[in-house]
C-alpha positions as CSV (number, residue, x, y, z in Angstrom):
1,X,13.3,34.2,8.9
2,X,15.9,33.6,12.3
3,X,17.6,30.8,13.0
4,X,18.8,29.8,16.2
5,X,21.5,26.7,17.0
6,X,20.2,24.5,19.7
7,X,21.3,21.1,20.6
8,X,19.3,17.6,20.6
9,X,20.1,14.5,23.6
10,X,22.5,13.3,20.8
11,X,24.8,16.2,21.6
12,X,24.3,16.8,17.4
13,X,24.2,20.5,16.6
14,X,20.8,21.1,15.1
15,X,19.2,24.4,13.9
16,X,15.9,25.6,15.1
17,X,13.7,28.1,13.2
18,X,12.1,30.8,15.1
19,X,8.5,29.2,15.2
20,X,9.9,26.4,16.7
21,X,8.9,24.0,14.1
22,X,11.2,22.6,12.5
23,X,14.5,20.7,14.2
24,X,17.3,20.1,11.5
25,X,21.1,18.3,11.8
26,X,23.0,22.2,10.5
27,X,25.2,19.2,8.3
28,X,22.3,18.4,5.7
29,X,20.1,21.7,5.8
30,X,21.3,22.3,2.3
31,X,19.9,18.6,1.0
32,X,16.2,19.1,2.3
33,X,13.5,21.1,0.5
34,X,12.5,23.9,1.5
35,X,9.4,22.9,3.2
36,X,11.4,21.0,5.3
37,X,14.0,23.1,6.5
38,X,12.0,25.8,8.0
39,X,12.2,28.3,4.7
40,X,8.5,27.9,3.7
41,X,5.5,27.2,5.7
42,X,3.4,25.1,2.8
43,X,5.2,25.0,-0.6
44,X,4.1,27.5,-3.3
45,X,2.2,29.5,-0.1
46,X,3.2,33.2,0.6
47,X,3.4,33.0,4.5
48,X,3.4,36.7,4.8
49,X,-0.5,36.3,4.2
50,X,-3.9,36.2,7.3
51,X,-4.0,32.6,6.8
52,X,-0.6,31.2,6.5
53,X,0.4,33.8,9.1
54,X,-3.0,32.0,11.1
55,X,-1.5,28.3,10.2
56,X,1.9,29.2,11.3
57,X,0.9,30.1,15.0
58,X,-1.1,27.6,15.5
59,X,1.7,25.5,14.2
60,X,4.6,27.4,17.1
61,X,1.8,27.0,19.7
62,X,1.3,23.2,19.3
63,X,4.7,22.5,19.4
64,X,5.4,24.6,21.9
65,X,2.2,22.9,24.4
66,X,4.3,19.3,23.0
67,X,7.1,20.2,24.6
68,X,9.1,22.3,22.0
69,X,10.2,20.5,18.6
70,X,13.3,18.6,19.7
71,X,10.2,16.6,21.6
72,X,8.5,15.8,18.3
73,X,8.2,13.0,15.8
74,X,8.0,14.0,12.3
75,X,4.8,12.0,11.9
76,X,3.5,13.5,15.3
77,X,4.6,17.6,13.8
78,X,2.8,15.7,10.6
79,X,-0.5,15.4,12.9
80,X,-0.2,18.8,13.9
81,X,0.5,20.5,10.6
82,X,-3.4,18.4,9.9
83,X,-4.5,20.0,12.3
84,X,-3.5,23.4,12.0
85,X,-4.6,23.3,8.9
86,X,-8.5,21.9,9.6
87,X,-7.9,24.2,12.7
88,X,-7.6,27.6,9.6
89,X,-10.5,26.5,7.6
90,X,-13.3,25.5,10.6
91,X,-12.1,28.9,11.4
92,X,-13.4,30.3,7.6
93,X,-16.3,28.6,8.2
94,X,-17.2,30.3,11.4
95,X,-16.5,33.2,10.1
96,X,-18.9,33.5,7.5
97,X,-20.7,32.3,10.0
98,X,-21.1,34.9,11.9
99,X,-21.0,37.4,8.7
100,X,-24.4,35.7,8.8
101,X,-23.1,33.8,5.3
102,X,-24.3,30.4,4.3
103,X,-22.0,27.7,5.4
104,X,-22.4,23.6,3.9
105,X,-23.3,22.2,7.4
106,X,-22.1,18.7,6.5
107,X,-18.8,19.9,5.5
108,X,-18.6,21.9,8.6
109,X,-19.7,18.8,11.6
110,X,-16.3,16.4,9.1
111,X,-14.5,19.5,9.3
112,X,-14.7,19.2,13.3
113,X,-15.2,15.6,14.2
114,X,-11.7,15.0,12.4
115,X,-10.2,18.2,14.3
116,X,-11.2,16.4,17.1
117,X,-9.8,13.2,16.3
118,X,-6.5,14.7,15.6
119,X,-6.1,16.6,18.4
120,X,-6.9,13.2,20.4
121,X,-4.1,12.1,18.7
122,X,-2.0,14.9,19.2
123,X,-2.7,15.3,23.4
124,X,-4.7,18.2,24.5
125,X,-2.8,18.2,27.6
126,X,0.1,20.7,27.8
127,X,4.1,18.9,28.0
128,X,6.4,20.8,30.2
129,X,9.8,20.9,29.1
130,X,12.4,19.8,31.8
131,X,14.8,22.9,32.3
132,X,16.5,21.9,35.9
133,X,19.2,20.0,36.9
134,X,18.9,16.4,38.4
135,X,20.1,16.3,41.7
136,X,22.6,13.9,40.7
137,X,24.1,16.3,38.7
138,X,23.8,19.7,40.8
139,X,25.7,17.6,43.7
140,X,28.7,16.9,40.6
141,X,28.6,20.5,39.7
142,X,28.5,21.6,43.1
143,X,31.3,18.7,44.1
144,X,33.7,20.3,41.2
145,X,33.7,23.7,42.6
């Protein structure tokens, strides 16, 4: 796993993992669990499996859609993780349907209903990141030259 250095609004130095799923204060990295500091996808799970990679991809996509890891509360991140887990389960069930296998339709319906409720709490719309300077910042920069 590659870690990149970044900054928060408070100008604290932070670490962002390559999947942009975690933001950590640099001084506290060693005192946290492997899951909290972004080294593990899930406890006691080999992150190289197909399911773990799909889970990680969904988490990363949703974190990006929500404006990046620096803009997420822990509660929102937990909702994203729950949605991702439910989505992976739903995809597995849908693959069984496509292979002509039987599934428990009640279980599938509850799973779909759960994902809909979670994503409504997270938000369907993408959140843009402000990457441009404000007019005031630009004018200060120009006048300083």
